[in-house]
Each structure stands twice: as structure tokens, then as C-alpha cells.
KOLNUPA-28424 format. One record per residue (C-alpha): residue in one letter; x, y, z; residue number from 0. Coordinates in nm, 4 decimals. Example, Ala and Ser with C-alpha at 12.3 -4.5 7.8 and 13.67 -1.06 7.14 Angstrom:
REM residues 2
+-----+----------+----------+----------+-----+
! res !       xx !       yy !       zz !   n !
+-----+----------+----------+----------+-----+
!   a !   1.2300 !  -0.4500 !   0.7800 !   0 !
!   s !   1.3670 !  -0.1060 !   0.7140 !   1 !
+-----+----------+----------+----------+-----+
***
This chain:
REM residues 360
+-----+----------+----------+----------+-----+
! res !       xx !       yy !       zz !   n !
+-----+----------+----------+----------+-----+
!   m !   7.7954 !   8.7127 !  12.3079 !   0 !
!   l !   7.8376 !   8.4376 !  12.0518 !   1 !
!   s !   7.9581 !   8.0941 !  12.1601 !   2 !
!   l !   8.0522 !   7.7694 !  11.9918 !   3 !
!   q !   8.2157 !   7.4443 !  12.0958 !   4 !
!   v !   8.5225 !   7.2638 !  11.9670 !   5 !
!   q !   8.4034 !   6.9028 !  11.9885 !   6 !
!   l !   8.6931 !   6.6832 !  12.1015 !   7 !
!   g !   8.5342 !   6.4505 !  12.3539 !   8 !
!   a !   8.6983 !   6.4929 !  12.6939 !   9 !
!   r !   8.9126 !   6.7747 !  12.5509 !  10 !
!   s !   8.6180 !   6.9774 !  12.4183 !  11 !
!   y !   8.6161 !   7.3471 !  12.4998 !  12 !
!   p !   8.4144 !   7.6603 !  12.4302 !  13 !
!   i !   8.4949 !   7.9689 !  12.2262 !  14 !
!   h !   8.3208 !   8.2811 !  12.3577 !  15 !
!   i !   8.3123 !   8.5919 !  12.1350 !  16 !
!   g !   8.1836 !   8.9333 !  12.2326 !  17 !
!   p !   8.2590 !   9.2826 !  12.3633 !  18 !
!   g !   8.3771 !   9.3420 !  12.7180 !  19 !
!   l !   8.4561 !   8.9788 !  12.7993 !  20 !
!   l !   8.7956 !   9.0728 !  12.9436 !  21 !
!   h !   8.6081 !   9.2358 !  13.2342 !  22 !
!   d !   8.3683 !   8.9442 !  13.2971 !  23 !
!   a !   8.5082 !   8.7139 !  13.5657 !  24 !
!   q !   8.2459 !   8.4478 !  13.4955 !  25 !
!   q !   8.4032 !   8.3886 !  13.1549 !  26 !
!   f !   8.7300 !   8.2835 !  13.3222 !  27 !
!   l !   8.6674 !   8.1352 !  13.6661 !  28 !
!   p !   8.5264 !   7.7971 !  13.5482 !  29 !
!   y !   8.8526 !   7.7222 !  13.3665 !  30 !
!   l !   9.1024 !   7.7942 !  13.6454 !  31 !
!   r !   9.2512 !   7.5237 !  13.8635 !  32 !
!   s !   9.2780 !   7.5742 !  14.2376 !  33 !
!   g !   9.6373 !   7.6993 !  14.2393 !  34 !
!   p !   9.8147 !   8.0131 !  14.1185 !  35 !
!   v !   9.7457 !   8.1730 !  13.7807 !  36 !
!   a !  10.0225 !   8.2866 !  13.5471 !  37 !
!   i !   9.9394 !   8.5583 !  13.2946 !  38 !
!   l !  10.1727 !   8.5507 !  12.9952 !  39 !
!   t !  10.1716 !   8.8551 !  12.7671 !  40 !
!   d !  10.4101 !   9.0793 !  12.5748 !  41 !
!   d !  10.5406 !   9.4313 !  12.6207 !  42 !
!   l !  10.2919 !   9.5795 !  12.3713 !  43 !
!   v !   9.9784 !   9.4149 !  12.5085 !  44 !
!   a !  10.0682 !   9.4500 !  12.8778 !  45 !
!   p !  10.0146 !   9.8293 !  12.8991 !  46 !
!   l !   9.6779 !   9.7925 !  12.7265 !  47 !
!   y !   9.5073 !   9.4920 !  12.8861 !  48 !
!   l !   9.7145 !   9.3335 !  13.1618 !  49 !
!   a !   9.5611 !   9.5460 !  13.4398 !  50 !
!   a !   9.2082 !   9.4622 !  13.3239 !  51 !
!   l !   9.2773 !   9.0890 !  13.3216 !  52 !
!   r !   9.4534 !   9.1111 !  13.6573 !  53 !
!   e !   9.1486 !   9.2802 !  13.8096 !  54 !
!   t !   8.9132 !   9.0236 !  13.6556 !  55 !
!   l !   9.1148 !   8.7222 !  13.7714 !  56 !
!   a !   9.1458 !   8.8697 !  14.1221 !  57 !
!   h !   8.7879 !   8.7522 !  14.1741 !  58 !
!   s !   8.9288 !   8.3991 !  14.1942 !  59 !
!   h !   9.1270 !   8.4944 !  14.5085 !  60 !
!   q !   9.4191 !   8.2917 !  14.3728 !  61 !
!   p !   9.7813 !   8.4096 !  14.3602 !  62 !
!   l !   9.8717 !   8.5774 !  14.0308 !  63 !
!   i !  10.2069 !   8.6120 !  13.8589 !  64 !
!   e !  10.2675 !   8.8179 !  13.5477 !  65 !
!   i !  10.5240 !   8.7308 !  13.2829 !  66 !
!   v !  10.5932 !   8.9879 !  13.0120 !  67 !
!   v !  10.8100 !   8.8926 !  12.7150 !  68 !
!   p !  10.9330 !   9.1026 !  12.4207 !  69 !
!   h !  10.6811 !   9.1324 !  12.1393 !  70 !
!   g !  10.7399 !   8.9792 !  11.7999 !  71 !
!   e !  10.8252 !   8.6501 !  11.6341 !  72 !
!   q !  11.1653 !   8.6414 !  11.8055 !  73 !
!   s !  10.9928 !   8.5406 !  12.1299 !  74 !
!   k !  10.8812 !   8.2133 !  11.9707 !  75 !
!   s !  11.2073 !   8.0451 !  12.0691 !  76 !
!   l !  11.3333 !   7.7728 !  12.2982 !  77 !
!   a !  11.5315 !   8.0356 !  12.4875 !  78 !
!   q !  11.2076 !   8.2183 !  12.5673 !  79 !
!   v !  11.0394 !   7.8911 !  12.6690 !  80 !
!   e !  11.3205 !   7.8347 !  12.9193 !  81 !
!   e !  11.2882 !   8.1908 !  13.0490 !  82 !
!   v !  10.9104 !   8.1631 !  13.1015 !  83 !
!   c !  10.9371 !   7.8228 !  13.2687 !  84 !
!   g !  11.2118 !   7.9604 !  13.4900 !  85 !
!   q !  10.9921 !   8.2441 !  13.6114 !  86 !
!   m !  10.7083 !   8.0024 !  13.6836 !  87 !
!   l !  10.9379 !   7.7701 !  13.8762 !  88 !
!   a !  11.0880 !   8.0588 !  14.0725 !  89 !
!   a !  10.7353 !   8.1643 !  14.1705 !  90 !
!   g !  10.6618 !   7.8134 !  14.2947 !  91 !
!   l !  10.3880 !   7.7292 !  14.0452 !  92 !
!   g !  10.2859 !   7.3634 !  14.0614 !  93 !
!   r !  10.0634 !   7.1357 !  13.8561 !  94 !
!   d !   9.7548 !   7.2956 !  14.0118 !  95 !
!   s !   9.8323 !   7.6239 !  13.8356 !  96 !
!   t !   9.6754 !   7.7696 !  13.5189 !  97 !
!   l !   9.8374 !   7.9736 !  13.2434 !  98 !
!   c !   9.6468 !   8.2509 !  13.0664 !  99 !
!   a !   9.7920 !   8.3556 !  12.7298 ! 100 !
!   l !   9.6968 !   8.7202 !  12.6679 ! 101 !
!   g !   9.8074 !   8.8456 !  12.3284 ! 102 !
!   g !   9.8460 !   8.7608 !  11.9631 ! 103 !
!   g !   9.9580 !   8.4448 !  11.7893 ! 104 !
!   v !  10.3123 !   8.4537 !  11.9258 ! 105 !
!   i !  10.1904 !   8.4637 !  12.2864 ! 106 !
!   g !   9.9278 !   8.1967 !  12.2206 ! 107 !
!   d !  10.1769 !   7.9616 !  12.0567 ! 108 !
!   l !  10.4448 !   8.0230 !  12.3188 ! 109 !
!   g !  10.2029 !   8.0035 !  12.6115 ! 110 !
!   g !  10.0370 !   7.6896 !  12.4828 ! 111 !
!   f !  10.3726 !   7.5172 !  12.4393 ! 112 !
!   v !  10.4854 !   7.6180 !  12.7876 ! 113 !
!   a !  10.1573 !   7.4866 !  12.9300 ! 114 !
!   a !  10.2016 !   7.1592 !  12.7396 ! 115 !
!   i !  10.5465 !   7.0902 !  12.8838 ! 116 !
!   y !  10.5511 !   7.2646 !  13.2221 ! 117 !
!   q !  10.5543 !   6.9835 !  13.4800 ! 118 !
!   r !  10.4197 !   6.7638 !  13.1956 ! 119 !
!   g !  10.1154 !   6.9777 !  13.1360 ! 120 !
!   i !   9.8982 !   7.2389 !  13.3054 ! 121 !
!   p !   9.5700 !   7.3926 !  13.1841 ! 122 !
!   f !   9.5754 !   7.7128 !  12.9823 ! 123 !
!   v !   9.3263 !   7.9657 !  12.8508 ! 124 !
!   q !   9.3650 !   8.1479 !  12.5211 ! 125 !
!   i !   9.2803 !   8.5195 !  12.5311 ! 126 !
!   p !   9.3630 !   8.6409 !  12.1794 ! 127 !
!   t !   9.3964 !   9.0139 !  12.1149 ! 128 !
!   t !   9.4669 !   9.0172 !  11.7396 ! 129 !
!   l !   9.2328 !   8.9228 !  11.4586 ! 130 !
!   l !   9.4717 !   8.6560 !  11.3315 ! 131 !
!   a !   9.4881 !   8.4905 !  11.6730 ! 132 !
!   m !   9.1112 !   8.5155 !  11.7184 ! 133 !
!   v !   9.0280 !   8.3414 !  11.3906 ! 134 !
!   d !   9.3136 !   8.0939 !  11.3702 ! 135 !
!   s !   9.6026 !   8.0353 !  11.6075 ! 136 !
!   s !   9.4041 !   8.0374 !  11.9348 ! 137 !
!   v !   9.1784 !   7.7557 !  11.8139 ! 138 !
!   g !   9.2821 !   7.3965 !  11.7545 ! 139 !
!   g !   9.5626 !   7.3275 !  12.0005 ! 140 !
!   k !   9.8668 !   7.3828 !  11.7799 ! 141 !
!   t !  10.1416 !   7.5227 !  12.0006 ! 142 !
!   g !  10.5116 !   7.5695 !  11.9480 ! 143 !
!   v !  10.8142 !   7.7803 !  11.8680 ! 144 !
!   n !  11.0380 !   7.8431 !  11.5704 ! 145 !
!   h !  11.3790 !   7.7074 !  11.4785 ! 146 !
!   p !  11.6233 !   7.8916 !  11.2510 ! 147 !
!   l !  11.5642 !   7.6160 !  10.9943 ! 148 !
!   g !  11.1866 !   7.6390 !  10.9964 ! 149 !
!   k !  10.8768 !   7.7986 !  11.1460 ! 150 !
!   n !  10.6814 !   7.6112 !  11.4171 ! 151 !
!   m !  10.9136 !   7.3114 !  11.3921 ! 152 !
!   i !  10.9212 !   7.2518 !  11.7700 ! 153 !
!   g !  10.5836 !   7.2137 !  11.9366 ! 154 !
!   a !  10.2942 !   7.0000 !  12.0532 ! 155 !
!   f !   9.9222 !   6.9539 !  12.0042 ! 156 !
!   y !   9.7745 !   7.0795 !  12.3316 ! 157 !
!   q !   9.4174 !   7.2056 !  12.3596 ! 158 !
!   p !   9.3196 !   7.5065 !  12.5754 ! 159 !
!   r !   9.0481 !   7.4904 !  12.8386 ! 160 !
!   a !   8.8696 !   7.7802 !  12.6683 ! 161 !
!   v !   8.9147 !   8.0602 !  12.4160 ! 162 !
!   i !   8.7868 !   8.3991 !  12.5340 ! 163 !
!   v !   8.7616 !   8.6548 !  12.2515 ! 164 !
!   d !   8.6975 !   9.0136 !  12.3614 ! 165 !
!   i !   8.6444 !   9.1945 !  12.0323 ! 166 !
!   d !   8.6998 !   9.5305 !  12.2053 ! 167 !
!   t !   9.0727 !   9.4525 !  12.2054 ! 168 !
!   l !   9.0681 !   9.5007 !  11.8274 ! 169 !
!   d !   9.0217 !   9.8746 !  11.8909 ! 170 !
!   s !   9.3918 !   9.9035 !  11.9713 ! 171 !
!   l !   9.5091 !   9.6771 !  11.6899 ! 172 !
!   p !   9.7139 !   9.8546 !  11.4211 ! 173 !
!   e !   9.5513 !   9.8498 !  11.0798 ! 174 !
!   r !   9.8359 !   9.6429 !  10.9368 ! 175 !
!   e !   9.7761 !   9.3722 !  11.1995 ! 176 !
!   f !   9.4018 !   9.3734 !  11.1351 ! 177 !
!   r !   9.4519 !   9.3252 !  10.7619 ! 178 !
!   s !   9.7057 !   9.0515 !  10.8314 ! 179 !
!   g !   9.4378 !   8.8575 !  11.0169 ! 180 !
!   l !   9.2082 !   8.8739 !  10.7161 ! 181 !
!   a !   9.4418 !   8.6388 !  10.5269 ! 182 !
!   e !   9.3425 !   8.3486 !  10.7515 ! 183 !
!   v !   8.9767 !   8.4533 !  10.7228 ! 184 !
!   i !   8.9917 !   8.4376 !  10.3419 ! 185 !
!   k !   9.1583 !   8.0972 !  10.3707 ! 186 !
!   y !   8.8466 !   7.9428 !  10.5272 ! 187 !
!   g !   8.6370 !   8.0520 !  10.2324 ! 188 !
!   l !   8.8874 !   7.9058 !   9.9901 ! 189 !
!   i !   8.9316 !   7.5636 !  10.1480 ! 190 !
!   n !   8.5763 !   7.4622 !  10.2354 ! 191 !
!   n !   8.3230 !   7.7468 !  10.2453 ! 192 !
!   p !   8.2581 !   7.9142 !   9.9081 ! 193 !
!   g !   7.9519 !   8.0935 !  10.0470 ! 194 !
!   f !   8.1690 !   8.2603 !  10.3095 ! 195 !
!   f !   8.4182 !   8.3635 !  10.0393 ! 196 !
!   s !   8.1380 !   8.5305 !   9.8431 ! 197 !
!   w !   8.0132 !   8.7006 !  10.1609 ! 198 !
!   l !   8.3635 !   8.8396 !  10.2191 ! 199 !
!   e !   8.3683 !   8.9781 !   9.8643 ! 200 !
!   d !   8.0328 !   9.1484 !   9.9217 ! 201 !
!   h !   8.1070 !   9.2866 !  10.2703 ! 202 !
!   l !   8.4756 !   9.3737 !  10.2513 ! 203 !
!   e !   8.4100 !   9.7466 !  10.2874 ! 204 !
!   a !   8.2256 !   9.6957 !  10.6181 ! 205 !
!   i !   8.4929 !   9.4545 !  10.7395 ! 206 !
!   l !   8.7772 !   9.6951 !  10.6613 ! 207 !
!   a !   8.5811 !   9.9694 !  10.8410 ! 208 !
!   e !   8.5738 !   9.7280 !  11.1394 ! 209 !
!   d !   8.1957 !   9.7345 !  11.1629 ! 210 !
!   g !   8.1088 !   9.5428 !  11.4807 ! 211 !
!   d !   7.8496 !   9.3094 !  11.3309 ! 212 !
!   a !   8.0663 !   9.2298 !  11.0287 ! 213 !
!   v !   8.3748 !   9.1616 !  11.2419 ! 214 !
!   s !   8.1766 !   8.9426 !  11.4842 ! 215 !
!   r !   8.0548 !   8.7308 !  11.1927 ! 216 !
!   v !   8.4064 !   8.7105 !  11.0499 ! 217 !
!   i !   8.5385 !   8.5752 !  11.3813 ! 218 !
!   h !   8.2465 !   8.3421 !  11.4525 ! 219 !
!   d !   8.2307 !   8.1857 !  11.1066 ! 220 !
!   s !   8.6090 !   8.1463 !  11.0859 ! 221 !
!   c !   8.6200 !   7.9773 !  11.4263 ! 222 !
!   a !   8.3262 !   7.7539 !  11.3332 ! 223 !
!   d !   8.5006 !   7.6413 !  11.0152 ! 224 !
!   k !   8.8240 !   7.5693 !  11.1972 ! 225 !
!   a !   8.6483 !   7.3959 !  11.4869 ! 226 !
!   d !   8.4722 !   7.1652 !  11.2411 ! 227 !
!   v !   8.7981 !   7.0621 !  11.0741 ! 228 !
!   v !   8.9821 !   7.0195 !  11.4057 ! 229 !
!   a !   8.7004 !   6.8060 !  11.5483 ! 230 !
!   r !   8.7358 !   6.5674 !  11.2546 ! 231 !
!   d !   9.1165 !   6.5541 !  11.2561 ! 232 !
!   e !   9.2692 !   6.6860 !  11.5783 ! 233 !
!   l !   9.6272 !   6.5695 !  11.5143 ! 234 !
!   e !   9.6498 !   6.6580 !  11.1450 ! 235 !
!   s !   9.6669 !   6.3019 !  11.0196 ! 236 !
!   g !   9.4795 !   6.3974 !  10.7035 ! 237 !
!   l !   9.1970 !   6.6475 !  10.6641 ! 238 !
!   r !   9.3363 !   6.9117 !  10.8997 ! 239 !
!   a !   9.6281 !   6.9717 !  10.6641 ! 240 !
!   i !   9.3894 !   7.1747 !  10.4469 ! 241 !
!   l !   9.4157 !   7.4497 !  10.7099 ! 242 !
!   n !   9.7713 !   7.4970 !  10.5833 ! 243 !
!   y !   9.6527 !   7.6292 !  10.2468 ! 244 !
!   g !   9.9059 !   7.8962 !  10.1460 ! 245 !
!   h !  10.1316 !   7.8162 !  10.4411 ! 246 !
!   t !  10.3946 !   7.6098 !  10.2587 ! 247 !
!   f !  10.4792 !   7.9172 !  10.0535 ! 248 !
!   g !  10.4050 !   8.1556 !  10.3408 ! 249 !
!   h !  10.6298 !   7.9897 !  10.5967 ! 250 !
!   a !  10.9108 !   7.9793 !  10.3416 ! 251 !
!   i !  10.8679 !   8.3529 !  10.2815 ! 252 !
!   e !  10.8834 !   8.4213 !  10.6551 ! 253 !
!   a !  11.1933 !   8.2098 !  10.7028 ! 254 !
!   a !  11.3806 !   8.3211 !  10.3911 ! 255 !
!   t !  11.3251 !   8.6924 !  10.4599 ! 256 !
!   g !  11.3910 !   8.6689 !  10.8351 ! 257 !
!   y !  11.1122 !   8.6224 !  11.0891 ! 258 !
!   g !  10.9328 !   8.9503 !  11.1505 ! 259 !
!   t !  10.9947 !   9.1097 !  10.8104 ! 260 !
!   f !  10.6465 !   8.9982 !  10.7073 ! 261 !
!   l !  10.3591 !   8.9493 !  10.9472 ! 262 !
!   h !  10.2356 !   8.5894 !  10.9379 ! 263 !
!   g !   9.9123 !   8.6825 !  10.7613 ! 264 !
!   e !  10.0989 !   8.8898 !  10.5049 ! 265 !
!   a !  10.3202 !   8.5944 !  10.4156 ! 266 !
!   v !  10.0176 !   8.3623 !  10.4047 ! 267 !
!   a !   9.8361 !   8.6054 !  10.1726 ! 268 !
!   i !  10.1230 !   8.5835 !   9.9240 ! 269 !
!   g !  10.1334 !   8.2080 !   9.9782 ! 270 !
!   m !   9.7625 !   8.1721 !   9.8973 ! 271 !
!   i !   9.8092 !   8.3668 !   9.5750 ! 272 !
!   m !  10.1039 !   8.1430 !   9.4845 ! 273 !
!   a !   9.9079 !   7.8280 !   9.5697 ! 274 !
!   a !   9.6192 !   7.9457 !   9.3512 ! 275 !
!   d !   9.8611 !   8.0163 !   9.0658 ! 276 !
!   l !  10.0179 !   7.6723 !   9.1025 ! 277 !
!   s !   9.6696 !   7.5188 !   9.1055 ! 278 !
!   r !   9.5901 !   7.6899 !   8.7767 ! 279 !
!   r !   9.9208 !   7.5794 !   8.6195 ! 280 !
!   l !   9.8268 !   7.2209 !   8.7080 ! 281 !
!   d !   9.4813 !   7.2655 !   8.5491 ! 282 !
!   l !   9.3023 !   7.2294 !   8.8820 ! 283 !
!   l !   9.1678 !   7.5838 !   8.9086 ! 284 !
!   r !   8.9960 !   7.8044 !   8.6515 ! 285 !
!   e !   9.1664 !   8.1296 !   8.5611 ! 286 !
!   s !   8.8512 !   8.3236 !   8.6555 ! 287 !
!   e !   8.8654 !   8.1758 !   9.0073 ! 288 !
!   q !   9.2343 !   8.2578 !   9.0373 ! 289 !
!   e !   9.1528 !   8.6173 !   8.9443 ! 290 !
!   r !   8.8782 !   8.6364 !   9.2116 ! 291 !
!   i !   9.1243 !   8.5169 !   9.4739 ! 292 !
!   f !   9.3870 !   8.7691 !   9.3675 ! 293 !
!   r !   9.1356 !   9.0557 !   9.3592 ! 294 !
!   l !   9.0002 !   8.9878 !   9.7084 ! 295 !
!   i !   9.3441 !   8.9582 !   9.8659 ! 296 !
!   q !   9.4634 !   9.2686 !   9.6840 ! 297 !
!   a !   9.1523 !   9.4607 !   9.7950 ! 298 !
!   t !   9.2349 !   9.3928 !  10.1608 ! 299 !
!   g !   9.5620 !   9.5795 !  10.1168 ! 300 !
!   l !   9.7676 !   9.2669 !  10.1841 ! 301 !
!   p !  10.0898 !   9.2127 !   9.9857 ! 302 !
!   t !  10.0607 !   9.0034 !   9.6709 ! 303 !
!   h !  10.4290 !   8.9445 !   9.5848 ! 304 !
!   a !  10.7291 !   8.8112 !   9.7760 ! 305 !
!   p !  11.0724 !   8.9771 !   9.7750 ! 306 !
!   r !  11.2958 !   8.8884 !   9.4828 ! 307 !
!   l !  11.5322 !   8.6198 !   9.6157 ! 308 !
!   p !  11.6924 !   8.3196 !   9.4446 ! 309 !
!   v !  11.4181 !   8.0594 !   9.3937 ! 310 !
!   d !  11.6389 !   7.8008 !   9.5612 ! 311 !
!   d !  11.6302 !   8.0058 !   9.8830 ! 312 !
!   y !  11.2543 !   7.9600 !   9.9031 ! 313 !
!   l !  11.2686 !   7.5958 !   9.7919 ! 314 !
!   r !  11.5163 !   7.5112 !  10.0670 ! 315 !
!   y !  11.2655 !   7.6099 !  10.3337 ! 316 !
!   m !  10.9717 !   7.4539 !  10.1508 ! 317 !
!   r !  11.1446 !   7.1169 !  10.1511 ! 318 !
!   i !  11.1445 !   7.1053 !  10.5314 ! 319 !
!   d !  10.7760 !   7.1965 !  10.5560 ! 320 !
!   k !  10.5888 !   6.9788 !  10.8085 ! 321 !
!   k !  10.3607 !   6.8379 !  10.5374 ! 322 !
!   a !  10.6593 !   6.6928 !  10.3499 ! 323 !
!   a !  10.6619 !   6.3136 !  10.3415 ! 324 !
!   g !  10.9312 !   6.0786 !  10.2211 ! 325 !
!   g !  11.1460 !   6.3731 !  10.1215 ! 326 !
!   q !  10.8703 !   6.4958 !   9.8867 ! 327 !
!   m !  10.7024 !   6.8331 !   9.9181 ! 328 !
!   r !  10.3233 !   6.8205 !   9.9545 ! 329 !
!   f !  10.0917 !   7.1070 !   9.8737 ! 330 !
!   v !   9.7376 !   7.2105 !   9.9576 ! 331 !
!   l !   9.5964 !   7.3203 !   9.6215 ! 332 !
!   l !   9.2537 !   7.4279 !   9.4973 ! 333 !
!   r !   9.0155 !   7.2425 !   9.2658 ! 334 !
!   g !   8.7897 !   7.5447 !   9.2905 ! 335 !
!   i !   8.6910 !   7.8050 !   9.5470 ! 336 !
!   g !   8.5776 !   7.6004 !   9.8438 ! 337 !
!   e !   8.7405 !   7.2720 !   9.7403 ! 338 !
!   c !   9.1003 !   7.1715 !   9.7944 ! 339 !
!   v !   9.3292 !   6.8749 !   9.7482 ! 340 !
!   i !   9.6578 !   6.7688 !   9.9105 ! 341 !
!   t !   9.9132 !   6.6440 !   9.6631 ! 342 !
!   g !  10.2814 !   6.5747 !   9.6183 ! 343 !
!   e !  10.2477 !   6.5509 !   9.2405 ! 344 !
!   v !  10.3874 !   6.8939 !   9.1598 ! 345 !
!   p !  10.6495 !   6.9281 !   8.8848 ! 346 !
!   e !  10.9379 !   7.1416 !   9.0065 ! 347 !
!   a !  10.9291 !   7.3412 !   8.6832 ! 348 !
!   a !  10.5732 !   7.4577 !   8.7593 ! 349 !
!   l !  10.6703 !   7.5404 !   9.1174 ! 350 !
!   r !  10.9624 !   7.7528 !   8.9983 ! 351 !
!   q !  10.7375 !   7.9305 !   8.7490 ! 352 !
!   t !  10.4927 !   8.0213 !   9.0245 ! 353 !
!   l !  10.7667 !   8.1507 !   9.2546 ! 354 !
!   n !  10.9141 !   8.3628 !   8.9774 ! 355 !
!   a !  10.5729 !   8.4980 !   8.8772 ! 356 !
!   f !  10.4964 !   8.6353 !   9.2232 ! 357 !
!   m !  10.8273 !   8.7814 !   9.3300 ! 358 !
!   e !  10.8721 !   9.1573 !   9.3138 ! 359 !
+-----+----------+----------+----------+-----+
***
């Protein structure tokens, strides 16, 4: 087992990574309060792992309730928040309860937001079962749901008590979902770890073959990079915004095409390619570096172009991005592989050129 710590003072918590952790009660019991435990999952994950987690948590001798929601981005909604809270209230869960979020990024974001607001806050544990959730959304305390006008626009910063990563759950992950998670992995190399980016280039074959050692390093190093950024800027007042590299474009692609058409990582992959292209147009990034970025993303099998829509459709969603300030769009761009900058000084003509260049 590999472990690391997200250093946030009184809100610090561990990330444990290894095989078989879902069956190890000692990984969970220290993080449960004295009252009932709610397990939140979806209808795809429940048949695979709910029974195992139920059996493991039974060692706590605390009442358990299970809440299963439909899979997919549509469950990241205020209506689903109300439904989950309603089931918890009907079961009599109080402030001494704990919520365990078992699933991918949707379940982690939804569960974390419910935990943040249920009776003004109860503890929760992240148990990610997709690569994307393991390397990104389960770490850092960003929780929330979508609004028709924008992705993740309703939410809260709320840290988990622990993140328990059982890499055996990747065995059931569809290949498309696994590759989607690699987009966030590549992002860490681009924003602050050029050595990791080079390692990904050299070991992509082993990663795509889901070699255990390679995948464990991918998860550990990604979590370590994110934990470092979060520890320095928990509430995204400055530095943490670099974790959104590719997301301004990516979120717009998700929203403009209808949530669920693209997996989050697929949209982010296109967004990272667009952000690299925009960086080159602004003379921040060398063409050779842009080509390396494109080649690695393409080699993962991730999409490289967005659907052909009117540019203004994408711009409309980009203008309500959470990084926007004073009505001005702000972008995370690259000065080189491993170095980024946040700027609002982006001519609209260059932005339109980039969008047009990477639409099918």
C-alpha cells in the first residue's frame, strides 16, 4: 500500500492506495463517527462493489443505509441532492453519521456536496472506483453539482476524512473510462511536473496495458501533485486554478454538447489541446512542445477535436466559467511543459482561431 497526506492543518487527511483495500476494515473504521453510515453509490457500481463495502463496514457494528442513484452526469443535480438528503432524513441519520461515497467522479462530487450541507456538515469518505476520480476529483475537497448554464456551478469546498483507493476496482472499469482518466494524469505533467510528463511518454504502453506497478505510480504521483497544490491554496484563491488547465474549454464542450455526450476526461483532453494551441498562438509555447502534447493525448486514444458547433455556442459557456473575473474570461495557459500562467489577456480573434482549428 502507498500512502500520502493532504496537509491542511486540522483538515488534513490521508490517501491510501493499493489492492484489496475495499475488504480491509482497518482502512475505514478510524474515519467513521459513532452513528449510522450511509453508503452512496450508483446503479453501475452497486452490483460490483456495494456488497463488499457493506461487509467491510459491518465490522463497525453501526447501522448502515444504502442509497443508489442513476449513473451518469445527470445525477449531479439539485434534484438528486434533495432525493439523497430525503432518504437520509427518512432513515433518521443525524450529525453523528458518516457518508461513504463509492463510485466515480459524479458520486464523489454529489456525495461530498450532500455531506457538506446535510445538517450543516457531516464527515465523508471518498472511495473512488474510476481512474479519473482516483487521480483528481476525490482529492482536494471540491464538491458540487451542475446547472443547465454551467458545470459544477453549485457546490462547496469540503474536505473528506480520507480517500481510500482500491486499485482492484479498475479491473471492472471500461477501457473508455480508463483512458478518460488519463487526461487528468497528463494534466499534472503539463502544469508543474515535466519529469512526470516525460515518464508518461516513455511508459504509455505499460499504462494502457494497465500494468499494476505503472498504474500505481500514475495514481500516487498524480495525487501527490494535486495534494501539493491543494495544500498551498485550498480555496482556489490563486495557485490552485492551475488545476483547471484545459477545463475552461473542456467544461464548455461538455455543456454545449449536452452533459454525458463526452466523458469529463475526454472533454478535458480536447480542452488541453486547445489550451496548448492558444498558448502557441500567443507565443508562450514552442510548436515542438505543442506537438508533444498533441501526440501524447492522441496516443492515449482520447479525442482531439470537439464537435463542429457555432463558435459562439462554446464562447457562451466559457464566459460563465468560474475563473472569469470582472466579466473577463481567464485562461490557464502554458509557458512550456511543466510551467503555466493564468491570464485574461487573450484576444478573442486568437480564441476563435483555436476553437475553429480543433473542431471536427
